[in-house]
C-alpha positions as CSV (number, residue, x, y, z in Angstrom):
1,M,12.9,11.9,12.2
2,K,10.8,8.8,11.6
3,L,7.9,8.4,9.1
4,L,4.7,6.6,10.2
5,V,2.2,5.6,7.6
6,N,-1.5,5.7,8.5
7,I,-4.2,4.3,6.2
8,D,-7.9,4.7,6.8
9,V,-9.9,1.5,6.3
10,P,-13.6,0.7,7.1
11,D,-12.9,-2.8,8.6
12,L,-9.7,-3.7,10.6
13,D,-10.1,-7.4,10.3
14,E,-10.5,-7.3,6.5
15,A,-7.6,-4.8,6.3
16,E,-5.4,-7.0,8.5
17,A,-6.1,-10.0,6.2
18,F,-5.3,-8.0,3.1
19,Y,-2.0,-6.3,4.3
20,T,-0.6,-9.4,5.9
21,G,-1.6,-11.5,2.9
22,A,-0.5,-9.1,0.2
23,F,2.7,-7.8,1.7
24,G,3.6,-10.3,4.4
25,L,3.3,-7.7,7.2
26,T,3.0,-8.8,10.8
27,P,0.5,-7.5,13.3
28,A,2.3,-5.9,16.2
29,R,-0.3,-4.5,18.5
30,R,-3.7,-3.0,18.7
31,L,-3.9,0.6,19.9
32,G,-7.4,0.7,21.2
33,A,-10.4,-0.7,19.3
34,D,-9.7,1.2,16.1
35,V,-6.0,1.1,15.3
36,L,-3.8,-1.8,14.3
37,E,0.0,-1.5,14.0
38,L,1.7,-3.7,11.3
39,L,5.4,-4.3,10.9
40,G,7.5,-5.4,8.0
41,F,8.1,-2.3,6.0
42,A,10.8,0.2,6.8
43,S,8.2,2.3,8.6
44,P,5.4,0.9,10.7
45,L,2.0,0.8,9.0
46,Y,-1.1,1.8,11.1
47,L,-4.5,0.9,10.0
48,L,-7.1,3.3,11.3
49,R,-10.8,2.2,11.3
50,K,-12.8,5.0,10.0
51,D,-16.4,4.6,8.7
52,A,-17.2,5.4,5.1
53,G,-19.0,8.7,5.0
54,S,-17.3,10.0,8.1
55,A,-15.6,13.4,8.0
56,G,-12.2,13.4,6.3
57,A,-9.9,16.4,5.7
58,G,-11.6,19.7,4.9
59,R,-15.2,19.2,3.7
60,S,-14.6,15.7,2.2
61,Q,-16.1,12.5,3.5
62,R,-14.3,9.1,3.5
63,D,-15.1,7.0,0.4
64,Y,-13.5,3.6,0.0
65,A,-14.3,3.2,-3.7
66,R,-11.2,3.4,-6.0
67,H,-9.9,6.9,-5.7
68,W,-6.8,8.9,-6.6
69,T,-4.6,10.8,-4.2
70,P,-1.4,12.6,-4.8
71,V,0.3,10.5,-2.1
72,H,0.7,6.8,-2.4
73,C,3.1,4.1,-1.3
74,D,5.7,2.2,-3.4
75,V,6.6,-1.3,-2.2
76,V,10.1,-2.3,-3.5
77,V,10.2,-6.1,-4.1
78,D,12.8,-8.6,-5.3
79,D,10.4,-10.4,-7.7
80,L,7.6,-8.3,-9.2
81,D,5.7,-11.2,-10.7
82,A,5.6,-13.1,-7.4
83,A,4.7,-10.0,-5.4
84,L,1.9,-9.1,-7.9
85,A,0.5,-12.6,-7.7
86,R,0.5,-12.5,-3.9
87,A,-1.2,-9.1,-3.8
88,L,-3.9,-10.1,-6.3
89,A,-4.5,-13.3,-4.3
90,A,-5.0,-11.2,-1.2
91,G,-7.6,-9.0,-2.9
92,A,-5.8,-6.3,-4.7
93,T,-6.8,-5.2,-8.2
94,Q,-4.3,-4.4,-10.9
95,D,-4.7,-0.9,-12.3
96,S,-2.0,-1.1,-15.1
97,P,0.0,-3.6,-17.0
98,I,3.6,-4.2,-15.7
99,R,5.9,-1.5,-17.3
100,Q,9.6,-1.7,-17.7
101,A,12.0,1.3,-17.6
102,N,15.8,1.5,-17.5
103,W,15.7,1.6,-13.7
104,G,13.3,-1.4,-13.2
105,R,9.8,-2.7,-13.4
106,I,6.5,-1.2,-12.0
107,V,2.9,-2.1,-11.7
108,T,0.0,-0.1,-10.1
109,L,-2.6,-1.7,-7.8
110,A,-5.5,-0.8,-5.6
111,D,-6.2,-2.4,-2.2
112,P,-9.8,-3.4,-1.4
113,F,-10.3,0.0,0.2
114,G,-9.6,2.0,-2.9
115,H,-6.0,3.1,-2.0
116,G,-3.4,3.1,-4.7
117,W,-0.1,1.2,-4.4
118,C,2.9,0.6,-6.7
119,L,5.1,-2.5,-6.7
120,L,8.6,-1.8,-7.9
121,Q,11.4,-4.1,-8.8
122,F,14.7,-2.3,-9.3
123,L,17.0,-3.6,-12.0
124,G,20.6,-2.7,-12.6
125,R,21.5,0.2,-10.4
126,G,17.8,1.1,-9.7
127,Y,17.1,4.9,-9.6
128,D,20.8,5.5,-10.0
129,E,20.3,4.6,-13.7
130,I,18.3,7.8,-14.2
131,A,19.8,10.1,-11.5
132,T,21.5,13.2,-12.8
133,P,25.0,13.9,-11.4
Protein backbone atom coordinates (compact mmCIF):
# COMPACT_ATOMS: atom_id res chain seq x y z
CA MET A 1 0.00 0.00 0.00
CA LYS A 2 0.96 3.62 -0.46
CA LEU A 3 -0.32 6.68 1.37
CA LEU A 4 -1.16 9.81 -0.62
CA VAL A 5 -1.82 13.02 1.32
CA ASN A 6 -4.36 15.47 -0.13
CA ILE A 7 -4.91 18.97 1.25
CA ASP A 8 -7.66 21.33 0.15
CA VAL A 9 -6.54 24.91 -0.43
CA PRO A 10 -8.33 27.91 -1.93
CA ASP A 11 -5.38 29.08 -4.07
CA LEU A 12 -2.80 26.74 -5.67
CA ASP A 13 -0.17 29.40 -6.29
CA GLU A 14 -0.28 30.63 -2.69
CA ALA A 15 -0.25 27.05 -1.40
CA GLU A 16 2.69 26.13 -3.64
CA ALA A 17 4.65 29.11 -2.32
CA PHE A 18 3.91 28.14 1.28
CA TYR A 19 4.66 24.41 1.07
CA THR A 20 7.82 24.82 -1.01
CA GLY A 21 9.03 27.62 1.29
CA ALA A 22 8.03 26.08 4.62
CA PHE A 23 9.03 22.46 4.00
CA GLY A 24 11.32 22.58 0.96
CA LEU A 25 8.96 20.49 -1.17
CA THR A 26 9.40 20.41 -4.94
CA PRO A 27 6.56 20.82 -7.45
CA ALA A 28 6.39 17.65 -9.54
CA ARG A 29 3.44 18.15 -11.87
CA ARG A 30 0.03 19.69 -12.36
CA LEU A 31 -2.86 17.30 -12.71
CA GLY A 32 -5.33 19.51 -14.50
CA ALA A 33 -6.04 23.07 -13.44
CA ASP A 34 -6.88 22.30 -9.79
CA VAL A 35 -4.29 19.80 -8.52
CA LEU A 36 -0.57 20.19 -7.82
CA GLU A 37 1.69 17.29 -6.81
CA LEU A 38 4.58 18.12 -4.47
CA LEU A 39 7.46 15.79 -3.62
CA GLY A 40 9.93 15.75 -0.76
CA PHE A 41 8.03 13.93 2.00
CA ALA A 42 7.93 10.12 2.20
CA SER A 43 4.49 10.38 0.56
CA PRO A 44 3.51 12.72 -2.27
CA LEU A 45 1.49 15.75 -1.19
CA TYR A 46 -1.37 16.81 -3.42
CA LEU A 47 -2.79 20.31 -3.18
CA LEU A 48 -6.40 20.39 -4.33
CA ARG A 49 -7.91 23.76 -5.18
CA LYS A 50 -11.35 23.92 -3.59
CA ASP A 51 -13.25 27.17 -3.06
CA ALA A 52 -14.11 28.29 0.46
CA GLY A 53 -17.79 27.60 1.07
CA SER A 54 -17.88 24.67 -1.38
CA ALA A 55 -19.32 21.37 -0.18
CA GLY A 56 -17.02 19.31 1.98
CA ALA A 57 -17.77 15.97 3.62
CA GLY A 58 -21.30 15.42 4.85
CA ARG A 59 -23.15 18.70 5.31
CA SER A 60 -20.08 20.79 6.04
CA GLN A 61 -18.64 23.50 3.85
CA ARG A 62 -14.95 24.23 3.36
CA ASP A 63 -13.64 26.93 5.67
CA TYR A 64 -10.02 28.01 5.57
CA ALA A 65 -9.98 29.82 8.91
CA ARG A 66 -7.97 28.04 11.63
CA HIS A 67 -9.77 24.80 12.38
CA TRP A 68 -9.25 21.56 14.24
CA THR A 69 -9.40 18.14 12.65
CA PRO A 70 -8.62 14.75 14.18
CA VAL A 71 -6.17 14.08 11.34
CA HIS A 72 -3.01 16.13 10.95
CA CYS A 73 0.50 15.72 9.59
CA ASP A 74 3.73 15.51 11.59
CA VAL A 75 6.91 16.61 9.85
CA VAL A 76 10.04 15.06 11.36
CA VAL A 77 13.02 17.43 11.12
CA ASP A 78 16.66 17.34 12.20
CA ASP A 79 16.67 20.90 13.62
CA LEU A 80 13.35 22.04 15.08
CA ASP A 81 14.41 25.66 15.60
CA ALA A 82 15.56 26.06 11.98
CA ALA A 83 12.46 24.27 10.62
CA LEU A 84 10.17 26.45 12.72
CA ALA A 85 11.88 29.63 11.53
CA ARG A 86 11.54 28.49 7.91
CA ALA A 87 7.83 27.64 8.31
CA LEU A 88 7.09 30.96 10.04
CA ALA A 89 8.94 32.88 7.32
CA ALA A 90 6.80 31.09 4.71
CA GLY A 91 3.57 32.16 6.44
CA ALA A 92 2.81 29.57 9.12
CA THR A 93 1.54 30.63 12.52
CA GLN A 94 2.82 29.01 15.69
CA ASP A 95 0.02 27.54 17.82
CA SER A 96 2.08 26.43 20.82
CA PRO A 97 5.45 26.92 22.42
CA ILE A 98 8.10 24.31 21.69
CA ARG A 99 7.68 21.44 24.13
CA GLN A 100 10.26 18.84 25.08
CA ALA A 101 9.55 15.25 26.03
CA ASN A 102 11.84 12.30 26.66
CA TRP A 103 11.39 11.24 22.99
CA GLY A 104 12.11 14.67 21.47
CA ARG A 105 10.77 18.17 20.80
CA ILE A 106 7.48 19.29 19.22
CA VAL A 107 5.77 22.50 18.12
CA THR A 108 2.32 22.92 16.58
CA LEU A 109 1.63 25.23 13.63
CA ALA A 110 -1.10 26.26 11.25
CA ASP A 111 -0.57 26.79 7.55
CA PRO A 112 -2.13 29.88 5.90
CA PHE A 113 -5.21 27.76 5.08
CA GLY A 114 -6.05 26.82 8.67
CA HIS A 115 -4.63 23.27 8.58
CA GLY A 116 -2.72 22.07 11.63
CA TRP A 117 0.82 20.71 11.42
CA CYS A 118 3.37 19.47 13.96
CA LEU A 119 7.13 19.73 13.63
CA LEU A 120 8.97 16.97 15.51
CA GLN A 121 12.64 16.59 16.29
CA PHE A 122 13.44 13.16 17.68
CA LEU A 123 16.08 12.98 20.41
CA GLY A 124 17.84 9.92 21.76
CA ARG A 125 15.95 6.88 20.48
CA GLY A 126 12.87 8.89 19.43
CA TYR A 127 9.58 7.10 20.08
CA ASP A 128 11.55 4.03 21.22
CA GLU A 129 12.15 6.02 24.43
CA ILE A 130 8.45 5.61 25.33
CA ALA A 131 7.52 2.36 23.53
CA THR A 132 6.32 -0.46 25.74
CA PRO A 133 7.94 -3.85 25.15
